[in-house]
C-alpha positions in Angstrom: -48.4 -46.8 -85.9 -45.7 -49.0 -84.5 -45.7 -52.5 -85.6 -44.1 -55.2 -83.5 -42.9 -58.7 -84.8 -41.8 -61.1 -82.0 -39.8 -64.1 -83.2 -38.5 -66.9 -80.9 -35.1 -68.0 -81.9 -33.9 -71.6 -81.5 -30.5 -72.5 -83.3 -31.7 -70.8 -86.3 -28.3 -69.2 -87.5 -28.5 -70.5 -91.2 -31.8 -68.6 -91.6 -30.7 -65.3 -90.0 -29.5 -63.5 -93.2 -32.7 -64.1 -95.1 -34.6 -63.1 -92.1 -32.7 -59.8 -91.7 -33.3 -59.1 -95.4 -37.0 -59.9 -95.0 -37.8 -57.7 -91.9 -35.6 -54.9 -93.6 -37.7 -55.0 -96.6 -40.9 -54.8 -94.4 -39.4 -52.1 -92.5 -38.9 -50.1 -95.7 -42.3 -50.8 -96.9 -43.9 -49.9 -93.5 -42.0 -46.7 -93.3 -43.5 -45.8 -96.7 -46.9 -46.1 -95.4 -46.1 -44.1 -92.4 -45.6 -47.0 -89.9 -42.7 -48.1 -87.9 -41.3 -51.6 -87.4 -39.6 -53.1 -84.4 -38.5 -56.7 -84.4 -37.9 -58.6 -81.0 -35.8 -61.6 -81.3 -35.9 -63.9 -78.2 -33.0 -66.5 -78.2 -34.4 -69.6 -76.8 -31.1 -71.4 -77.2 -28.9 -69.4 -74.6 -25.8 -71.7 -75.1 -25.6 -70.1 -78.3 -24.6 -66.3 -78.2 -27.1 -64.2 -80.5 -26.4 -60.7 -81.2 -28.6 -58.2 -83.1 -27.6 -58.4 -86.9 -26.4 -55.2 -88.2 -29.3 -53.3 -89.4 -30.3 -49.8 -90.4 -31.9 -48.0 -87.6 -31.3 -50.7 -85.2 -34.9 -52.0 -85.3 -34.0 -55.4 -84.3 -33.7 -56.3 -80.6 -32.3 -59.5 -79.1 -33.1 -60.7 -75.8 -32.0 -64.3 -74.2 -33.9 -66.5 -72.1 -31.8 -67.9 -69.1 -32.7 -71.4 -70.3 -34.6 -73.0 -72.9 -38.2 -72.3 -72.1 -40.0 -73.1 -75.3 -41.9 -71.2 -77.9 -45.0 -70.2 -75.9 -42.7 -68.9 -73.1 -40.5 -67.0 -75.5 -43.3 -65.4 -77.2 -44.8 -64.0 -74.0 -41.3 -62.8 -72.8 -41.1 -61.1 -76.1 -44.3 -59.3 -75.6 -43.4 -58.2 -72.3 -40.2 -56.6 -73.5 
């Protein structure tokens, strides 16, 4: 089963390292159970460039809103991706 985690991102640079470590740990654990993890980061602070962090298997994808739209819009946008 493929499991997707959608995370709106708003100026959270200081949390990114811990976030990636947590998602990588989850990916490994889920893989052992026969599942696949996909992480969708939606950048809601488009004035700041956010690139997909280096991650094994490139399971983290980044999308950027054209302008600040808020958490609900970002979640729906991520779901549509």
